[in-house]
MIVEXFI-463303 format. One record per residue: residue in three letters; x, y, z of N, C-alpha, C, O in turn. Coordinates in steps of 0.2 Angstrom, whole numbers, padded with zeros to 4 digits, always signed. Example, Ala and Ser with C-alpha at 12.3 -4.5 7.8 and 13.67 -1.06 7.14 Angstrom:
2
ala+0066-0028+0039+0062-0022+0039+0066-0016+0039+0071-0017+0042 ser+0064-0011+0035+0068-0005+0036+0064+0000+0039+0067+0006+0040 
END
This chain:
159
met-0012-0064-0390-0015-0060-0385-0022-0058-0386-0023-0056-0391 asn-0027-0060-0382-0033-0058-0383-0034-0051-0379-0038-0051-0374 phe-0032-0046-0382-0032-0040-0378-0039-0037-0377-0040-0034-0372 asp-0044-0039-0382-0051-0037-0381-0054-0040-0375-0060-0038-0373 gln-0051-0045-0372-0055-0048-0366-0052-0045-0360-0054-0048-0355 trp-0047-0040-0360-0045-0038-0354-0050-0034-0350-0050-0034-0343 leu-0054-0030-0354-0059-0026-0350-0065-0026-0354-0067-0022-0358 pro-0068-0032-0352-0074-0033-0356-0079-0028-0356-0080-0025-0350 lys-0083-0027-0361-0089-0022-0361-0094-0024-0356-0097-0030-0355 gly-0096-0019-0351-0102-0021-0346-0099-0026-0341-0103-0028-0337 gly-0093-0028-0341-0090-0033-0336-0092-0040-0337-0091-0044-0333 val-0094-0041-0343-0096-0048-0345-0092-0050-0350-0091-0047-0355 met-0089-0057-0348-0084-0060-0353-0088-0062-0359-0093-0065-0359 pro-0085-0062-0364-0087-0065-0371-0088-0072-0371-0084-0075-0367 asp-0092-0075-0375-0093-0082-0375-0086-0086-0377-0085-0091-0375 ser-0082-0082-0381-0076-0085-0383-0071-0086-0377-0065-0089-0378 tyr-0072-0083-0371-0067-0083-0365-0067-0090-0363-0072-0094-0362 glu-0061-0092-0362-0059-0099-0359-0054-0098-0354-0049-0096-0356 asp-0055-0100-0348-0051-0098-0342-0043-0102-0344-0038-0099-0342 gly-0043-0108-0346-0036-0110-0347-0032-0106-0353-0026-0105-0352 val-0036-0104-0358-0032-0100-0362-0030-0093-0359-0024-0091-0361 ala-0035-0090-0355-0033-0084-0351-0027-0085-0347-0022-0081-0347 tyr-0027-0091-0343-0021-0092-0339-0015-0093-0343-0010-0089-0341 ser-0015-0097-0348-0009-0097-0352-0006-0090-0355+0000-0089-0356 gln-0011-0086-0357-0009-0079-0359-0006-0076-0354-0001-0072-0355 ser-0008-0076-0348-0006-0073-0342+0002-0074-0341+0006-0070-0340 lys+0003-0081-0342+0010-0083-0341+0014-0081-0347+0020-0079-0346 leu+0012-0081-0353+0016-0078-0359+0017-0071-0358+0022-0068-0359 ala+0012-0067-0355+0013-0060-0354+0018-0059-0348+0022-0054-0349 asn+0019-0063-0343+0024-0063-0338+0031-0063-0342+0035-0059-0341 leu+0032-0067-0346+0038-0068-0349+0040-0062-0354+0045-0059-0354 met+0035-0060-0358+0035-0054-0362+0037-0048-0359+0041-0044-0361 phe+0033-0047-0353+0033-0040-0349+0040-0040-0347+0043-0035-0347 ala+0042-0045-0343+0049-0045-0341+0055-0043-0345+0059-0040-0344 ala+0054-0046-0352+0059-0045-0357+0058-0038-0359+0063-0035-0361 glu+0052-0035-0360+0051-0028-0363+0054-0024-0357+0057-0019-0359 leu+0053-0025-0350+0055-0020-0345+0062-0021-0345+0065-0015-0345 ala+0065-0026-0346+0073-0027-0346+0075-0022-0352+0080-0018-0351 thr+0072-0023-0358+0074-0019-0364+0074-0011-0362+0078-0007-0363 arg+0068-0009-0359+0067-0002-0358+0071+0001-0353+0072+0007-0353 thr+0073-0003-0348+0078+0000-0342+0085-0003-0343+0088-0002-0338 ser+0086-0005-0349+0093-0007-0350+0098-0001-0348+0096+0005-0350 gly+0103-0002-0345+0108+0003-0343+0106+0008-0337+0110+0012-0335 thr+0101+0006-0334+0098+0011-0328+0100+0007-0322+0098+0011-0317 gly+0102+0001-0321+0102-0002-0315+0097-0006-0313+0097-0010-0309 val+0091-0005-0317+0085-0008-0315+0085-0015-0319+0086-0015-0325 thr+0084-0020-0316+0083-0027-0319+0076-0031-0319+0073-0030-0313 ala+0074-0035-0323+0068-0038-0323+0069-0046-0325+0073-0048-0329 tyr+0065-0050-0322+0065-0057-0323+0058-0060-0322+0054-0058-0319 ala+0057-0065-0326+0051-0069-0326+0053-0075-0322+0059-0077-0323 cys+0049-0078-0318+0050-0084-0315+0044-0088-0314+0039-0086-0312 his+0045-0094-0314+0041-0100-0313+0043-0103-0306+0048-0105-0305 pro+0038-0103-0302+0040-0106-0295+0040-0113-0295+0042-0116-0290 gly+0037-0116-0300+0036-0123-0300+0029-0125-0299+0025-0120-0298 val+0027-0131-0299+0020-0134-0297+0020-0134-0289+0024-0138-0286 ile+0016-0130-0286+0016-0130-0279+0010-0133-0277+0005-0133-0281 glu+0010-0137-0272+0005-0141-0269+0002-0135-0264+0004-0134-0258 ser-0004-0133-0266-0008-0128-0262-0015-0129-0263-0018-0133-0267 asp-0019-0124-0260-0026-0124-0261-0029-0121-0267-0035-0120-0268 leu-0024-0118-0271-0026-0114-0276-0031-0118-0281-0036-0114-0284 ala-0030-0124-0282-0034-0127-0287-0040-0131-0284-0042-0136-0287 arg-0042-0129-0278-0047-0133-0274-0054-0134-0278-0058-0138-0276 tyr-0055-0129-0282-0062-0129-0285-0061-0132-0293-0066-0133-0296 met-0055-0133-0294-0054-0136-0301-0055-0144-0301-0057-0148-0306 asp-0053-0147-0295-0053-0155-0295-0059-0158-0296-0059-0163-0300 pro-0065-0156-0294-0072-0158-0296-0073-0158-0304-0075-0163-0307 val-0071-0152-0306-0072-0151-0314-0067-0156-0318-0070-0160-0322 leu-0061-0156-0316-0057-0161-0319-0059-0168-0318-0058-0172-0323 lys-0061-0170-0313-0063-0177-0312-0070-0178-0317-0071-0184-0319 glu-0074-0173-0317-0080-0174-0321-0078-0174-0329-0081-0178-0333 glu-0073-0170-0331-0071-0170-0338-0068-0177-0339-0068-0180-0344 ala-0064-0179-0334-0061-0186-0336-0066-0191-0337-0066-0195-0341 arg-0071-0191-0332-0077-0196-0333-0080-0196-0339-0082-0201-0342 lys-0081-0189-0342-0085-0189-0348-0080-0191-0354-0082-0195-0358 asp-0074-0190-0354-0069-0192-0359-0068-0200-0359-0066-0203-0363 gly-0071-0203-0354-0071-0211-0354-0066-0214-0350-0062-0211-0346 leu-0065-0221-0350-0061-0224-0345-0054-0223-0346-0050-0223-0341 val-0051-0222-0352-0044-0221-0353-0042-0215-0349-0037-0215-0346 ser-0046-0209-0350-0044-0203-0347-0044-0204-0340-0040-0201-0336 glu-0050-0207-0337-0051-0208-0330-0045-0212-0326-0043-0210-0321 tyr-0044-0218-0330-0038-0222-0328-0031-0218-0328-0027-0219-0323 ala-0030-0214-0333-0024-0211-0334-0023-0206-0328-0018-0205-0325 gly-0029-0203-0326-0029-0198-0320-0027-0202-0314-0023-0199-0310 lys-0029-0208-0313-0028-0212-0307-0021-0214-0307-0018-0214-0302 ile-0018-0216-0313-0011-0218-0313-0006-0212-0313-0001-0213-0309 phe-0007-0207-0317-0003-0201-0317-0003-0196-0312+0001-0192-0310 gly-0010-0196-0309-0011-0191-0304-0006-0191-0298-0004-0186-0296 pro-0005-0197-0295-0001-0198-0289+0006-0196-0291+0010-0193-0287 leu+0009-0197-0297+0015-0196-0299+0016-0188-0300+0021-0186-0298 phe+0011-0185-0303+0011-0177-0303+0011-0174-0296+0015-0170-0295 ala+0007-0177-0292+0007-0174-0285+0013-0175-0281+0016-0171-0278 ala+0016-0180-0283+0024-0182-0279+0029-0177-0282+0034-0176-0278 ser+0027-0174-0288+0033-0170-0290+0031-0162-0289+0035-0158-0291 met+0026-0161-0285+0025-0154-0282+0029-0152-0277+0032-0155-0273 phe+0030-0145-0277+0034-0142-0271+0029-0141-0266+0023-0140-0267 asn+0031-0141-0259+0026-0139-0254+0026-0131-0254+0030-0128-0258 thr+0022-0128-0251+0022-0120-0251+0028-0117-0249+0030-0112-0252 glu+0032-0119-0244+0038-0116-0242+0044-0117-0247+0047-0112-0248 asp+0044-0123-0251+0049-0124-0256+0047-0120-0262+0051-0118-0266 gly+0040-0119-0263+0038-0115-0269+0040-0108-0269+0040-0105-0274 ala+0043-0105-0263+0045-0099-0264+0053-0098-0265+0056-0093-0266 leu+0056-0104-0266+0063-0104-0267+0066-0101-0273+0071-0097-0272 asn+0063-0101-0279+0065-0098-0285+0064-0090-0284+0069-0087-0286 gln+0059-0088-0282+0058-0080-0280+0063-0078-0275+0066-0073-0277 leu+0064-0082-0270+0070-0079-0265+0076-0080-0269+0080-0075-0267 tyr+0078-0084-0273+0084-0085-0276+0085-0078-0281+0090-0075-0280 leu+0080-0076-0284+0081-0070-0289+0081-0064-0284+0084-0060-0286 ala+0077-0064-0279+0078-0058-0274+0085-0057-0271+0087-0052-0269 arg+0088-0063-0270+0094-0062-0266+0101-0063-0270+0106-0061-0268 ala+0100-0065-0276+0106-0066-0280+0109-0060-0282+0106-0055-0283 glu+0116-0060-0283+0119-0054-0286+0118-0053-0293+0117-0058-0297 gly+0116-0047-0295+0114-0045-0301+0119-0048-0306+0116-0050-0312 arg+0125-0048-0305+0130-0051-0310+0129-0058-0311+0131-0061-0316 glu+0125-0061-0307+0124-0069-0308+0118-0070-0312+0117-0076-0315 leu+0114-0065-0313+0107-0066-0316+0107-0063-0324+0111-0058-0326 val+0103-0065-0328+0102-0063-0335+0096-0058-0335+0091-0061-0333 asn+0097-0052-0337+0092-0047-0337+0087-0049-0342+0089-0050-0347 gly+0080-0049-0340+0075-0051-0345+0074-0058-0346+0070-0060-0350 ala+0078-0062-0342+0078-0069-0343+0071-0073-0339+0069-0070-0334 phe+0070-0079-0341+0065-0083-0338+0068-0089-0334+0072-0093-0336 tyr+0067-0089-0327+0069-0093-0322+0064-0098-0320+0059-0096-0319 his+0067-0104-0319+0063-0109-0317+0066-0112-0311+0072-0111-0311 pro+0063-0117-0307+0066-0119-0301+0072-0123-0302+0073-0127-0307 ile+0077-0122-0298+0078-0116-0294+0084-0112-0296+0090-0114-0296 gly+0083-0107-0299+0088-0102-0302+0091-0104-0308+0096-0101-0310 ser+0087-0108-0312+0089-0110-0319+0086-0106-0324+0080-0105-0325 val+0090-0103-0329+0088-0099-0334+0085-0104-0340+0089-0109-0341 thr+0080-0103-0342+0077-0108-0348+0074-0103-0353+0073-0097-0352 glu+0075-0106-0359+0072-0102-0365+0065-0102-0365+0062-0108-0363 ala+0061-0097-0366+0053-0097-0367+0052-0101-0373+0055-0100-0378 thr+0047-0105-0372+0046-0110-0377+0040-0108-0382+0040-0110-0388 his+0036-0103-0380+0031-0101-0384+0034-0096-0390+0038-0092-0388 pro+0032-0098-0396+0035-0094-0402+0034-0086-0401+0039-0083-0403 gln+0029-0083-0398+0028-0076-0397+0031-0074-0392+0031-0067-0391 ala+0035-0077-0387+0038-0074-0382+0044-0070-0383+0046-0065-0379 ser+0047-0070-0389+0052-0066-0391+0050-0061-0396+0054-0057-0399 asn+0044-0061-0398+0041-0056-0403+0041-0048-0400+0037-0047-0396 ala+0046-0045-0402+0047-0038-0400+0041-0034-0401+0040-0030-0396 thr+0038-0035-0407+0032-0030-0409+0026-0032-0404+0023-0027-0402 leu+0025-0039-0402+0020-0040-0398+0021-0038-0391+0017-0036-0387 arg+0028-0039-0389+0030-0036-0382+0029-0029-0381+0026-0027-0376 ser+0030-0025-0386+0029-0018-0386+0021-0016-0386+0019-0011-0382 leu+0017-0019-0389+0010-0019-0389+0008-0021-0382+0003-0018-0380 leu+0010-0026-0380+0008-0028-0373+0009-0022-0368+0005-0020-0364 trp+0015-0020-0368+0017-0014-0364+0013-0008-0365+0011-0005-0360 glu+0011-0006-0371+0007+0000-0373+0000-0002-0370-0004+0002-0367 lys-0003-0008-0371-0010-0010-0370-0010-0010-0362-0016-0009-0359 thr-0005-0012-0359-0005-0012-0351-0005-0005-0349-0010-0004-0345 lys-0001-0001-0351-0001+0007-0349-0009+0009-0350-0011+0013-0346 lys-0011+0008-0355-0018+0010-0357-0023+0008-0352-0027+0013-0349 val-0023+0001-0350-0028-0002-0345-0027+0002-0339-0031+0004-0335 leu-0020+0003-0337-0019+0006-0330-0022+0013-0330-0025+0015-0325 lys-0020+0017-0335-0023+0023-0335-0030+0024-0335-0033+0028-0331 lys-0033+0019-0338-0041+0019-0338-0044+0017-0331-0049+0018-0329 lys-0039+0013-0327-0041+0011-0321-0039+0017-0315-0041+0016-0309 gly-0036+0022-0318-0035+0027-0314-0027+0028-0311-0026+0033-0307 phe-0023+0024-0313-0016+0024-0311-0013+0029-0315-0014+0030-0321 lys-0009+0033-0311-0005+0038-0315+0002+0035-0318+0006+0033-0314 ile+0002+0036-0324+0008+0033-0328+0012+0038-0331+0017+0037-0334 
END
């Protein structure tokens, strides 16, 4: 976790910032935070889950397409043709926006006894093991919790 990039000095991201890495860290943080919340609220009736809605066909990546095409062009013909071959296959595997809500709806409506507190759910309603080696690091989960509290307090939230 690059905690130093959460609140950059002067609001300017450091040169080491890379949006793909930041996105990946946010997904890891989702897994870790849900597991830590489940641990901290164990026995209280409060449960927490991390969920992956699936790859959803939406307008979210509209600004990425030109950048990805340019990167493929720079990488050469193999990369460009791979995108042309696998791009349609990838697109065909996407959920539409309505179906993209199914995993979240499943978690919201399922009976608590059917779910695993702190687990990671992927479409639709399936528990999976987090594959990142740090996802089960209890020390890092606790640090994430404490750093999150610190940032929220700094931003004016009463914790």
